[in-house]
C-alpha positions in Angstrom: 0.0 0.0 0.0 1.3 3.5 -0.9 2.2 5.9 1.9 -0.5 8.5 2.4 0.8 12.0 2.5 -1.3 15.1 3.5 0.1 18.3 2.0 -1.1 21.4 3.9 0.0 24.5 1.9 -2.0 27.7 1.1 -0.2 28.7 -2.0 -1.9 26.8 -4.9 1.1 26.8 -7.2 3.4 25.3 -4.6 0.8 22.8 -3.5 0.1 21.6 -7.0 3.8 21.4 -7.9 4.7 19.4 -4.8 1.7 17.1 -5.2 2.6 16.2 -8.8 6.2 15.4 -7.8 5.2 13.3 -4.8 2.6 11.4 -6.9 5.4 10.7 -9.4 7.2 9.0 -6.6 4.3 6.8 -6.0 2.8 8.5 -2.9 -1.0 8.9 -2.3 -1.3 12.6 -1.8 -4.2 14.6 -0.2 -4.1 18.3 -0.1 -5.5 21.2 2.0 -5.2 24.9 1.7 -5.9 25.8 5.3 -5.0 24.4 8.7 -8.6 23.8 9.5 -9.1 21.7 6.3 -5.8 19.9 7.0 -7.0 18.8 10.5 -10.3 17.7 9.0 -8.7 15.7 6.2 -6.2 14.1 8.6 -9.1 12.8 10.7 -10.8 11.4 7.6 -7.9 9.7 5.9 -5.3 9.1 8.7 -2.2 9.8 6.7 1.2 8.4 7.6 3.0 11.7 6.9 2.0 15.4 6.8 3.9 18.1 5.0 2.8 21.2 6.8 3.5 24.9 5.9 4.0 27.2 8.9 2.3 30.3 7.4 -1.3 29.4 6.9 -4.5 31.5 7.0 -6.5 31.0 10.1 -4.8 28.4 12.3 -1.1 28.5 11.7 1.1 25.5 11.1 2.5 25.4 14.6 -1.0 25.0 16.1 -2.0 22.5 13.4 1.2 20.5 14.3 0.3 20.6 18.0 -3.2 19.3 17.4 -2.2 16.6 14.9 0.6 15.4 17.2 -1.8 15.1 20.2 -4.3 13.1 18.1 -1.9 11.0 16.0 1.2 10.2 18.1 2.8 8.1 15.4 2.2 10.5 12.6 5.3 11.8 10.7 5.3 15.6 10.4 7.6 17.8 8.2 7.3 21.5 8.6 7.8 23.9 5.6 9.2 27.3 6.8 9.4 30.4 4.6 12.3 31.8 6.6 15.8 30.6 7.2 15.5 31.8 10.8 16.0 29.2 13.5 12.9 30.4 15.4 10.5 28.8 13.0 12.5 25.6 12.8 12.7 25.3 16.6 9.1 26.2 17.2 8.0 23.5 14.7 10.1 20.8 16.4 9.0 21.9 19.9 5.3 21.6 18.8 5.9 18.0 17.7 7.3 18.1 14.2 9.9 15.5 13.1 11.7 17.6 10.5 11.7 20.9 8.7 12.5 22.2 5.3 13.1 25.9 4.4 11.5 27.4 1.3 12.4 27.5 -1.5 13.3 23.9 -1.6 14.2 21.3 -4.2 11.5 18.6 -4.6 14.2 16.0 -4.5 15.2 17.1 -1.1 11.6 16.9 0.2 11.4 13.4 -1.2 14.6 12.4 0.6 13.3 13.9 3.9 10.0 11.9 3.4 11.9 8.7 2.7 14.0 9.2 5.8 10.9 9.8 7.9 9.2 6.7 6.4 12.1 4.6 7.8 11.5 6.1 11.3 7.7 5.4 11.3 7.7 2.0 9.7 7.5 -1.0 12.1 10.7 -3.0 12.3 10.4 -6.5 10.7 10.7 -9.7 12.7 10.8 -7.9 16.0 10.1 -10.1 19.0 8.3 -8.9 22.1 11.6 -7.5 23.4 11.7 -5.1 26.2 14.7 -2.9 26.9 14.6 -2.1 30.6 16.7 0.6 32.3 14.8 1.4 35.4 12.6 3.4 35.7 12.4 3.2 31.9 11.1 0.5 29.6 11.1 0.5 25.8 8.9 -2.0 24.0 10.3 -2.6 20.5 7.3 -4.7 19.5 4.6 -2.1 20.3 7.0 0.9 19.8 6.0 2.2 23.3 8.1 3.9 26.0 7.4 3.9 29.7 8.6 5.6 32.8 7.6 4.1 36.1 5.2 1.9 34.1 3.4 5.0 32.7 3.5 5.3 28.9 5.0 8.5 27.6 3.9 9.7 24.2 7.0 10.0 21.9 7.1 11.1 18.3 8.6 8.6 15.8 11.8 10.5 15.9 12.0 10.7 19.7 11.3 6.9 19.9 14.1 6.2 17.5 16.5 8.4 19.5 15.5 6.6 22.8 15.9 3.2 21.1 19.4 4.0 20.0 20.3 5.4 23.4 19.0 2.4 25.3 20.7 0.0 22.9 24.0 1.8 23.6 24.0 2.6 27.3 26.9 4.6 28.5 28.2 5.2 25.0 28.9 8.8 24.0 27.2 9.4 20.7 28.2 12.4 18.6 25.6 14.4 16.7 26.6 12.9 13.3 26.2 9.4 14.7 22.8 10.2 16.0 21.8 11.7 12.7 22.9 8.6 10.8 21.3 6.2 13.2 17.9 8.1 13.4 17.6 10.2 10.2 19.7 8.0 7.9 22.9 8.2 5.9 21.2 10.4 3.2 19.9 13.0 5.5 20.6 16.5 4.3 20.2 19.1 7.0 21.5 20.8 10.1 22.7 18.8 13.2 20.8 21.3 15.3 17.8 19.1 14.8 19.4 16.6 17.1 19.7 19.2 19.9 16.1 20.4 19.6 14.8 16.8 19.8 17.0 16.1 22.8 15.6 19.2 24.6 12.1 17.9 23.9 12.9 14.4 25.1 14.4 15.8 28.3 11.3 17.8 29.0 9.4 14.5 28.9 11.6 12.1 30.8 13.7 14.2 33.2 12.6 15.4 36.6 14.6 18.6 36.0 15.4 19.1 32.3 17.8 21.9 33.2 19.9 19.3 35.2 19.4 16.1 33.3 20.4 12.8 34.9 19.6 10.4 32.1 20.4 12.1 28.8 23.8 13.6 29.6 25.6 16.2 27.4 29.1 15.3 26.4 30.5 18.7 25.8 32.0 19.3 22.4 30.7 15.9 21.2 27.1 14.9 21.7 25.1 12.9 24.2 25.2 9.8 26.4 22.4 7.7 27.9 23.3 7.3 31.6 21.7 4.6 33.7 22.1 3.4 37.3 21.4 6.8 38.8 
């Protein structure tokens, strides 16, 4: 079955152009010109991935992202930003996006981002009912769920993959490039800052005091380390 993609973009020319290119790649594409329509269509068709513009009439892309993330935890979301400013990128990620792309962009780059995201949201093949347990945390690879003190925490597909790689490599210092390759893939084209923003968001979910993290440690000048036994 083809991956269903919802494209939420208010500029008709851009939306039509992107839709044509994605359909050529074999995707099943739905389109919306407003945030309100995008939310309604998402509820109707349950897409796997949403490509979401920040600047929309009515409800902006940040709010749409927040709503969709709360209703569809396993949804892949790529934000389109009209500015090169870090603010839009960081805001999108903080509201639950998995990735971002600045306009103007090459359709090939968007396709690569989508393929990278597909790998993160697809279930792993031949996975047994394996639990990785680092008290107070449990990661269930079969159901792709994550728990703290036996309470499930909602993680985005990207956050889940980061936690999976941390818990499979306890105590190992992973630099940002390693995390990018493990989670986003070898062909990812983008800024390593995306790692830092996702780490901040993860810390806000799992740490008692995100400003003084005990589990996801910063390795200064390198990257991050999953610390257990605290």
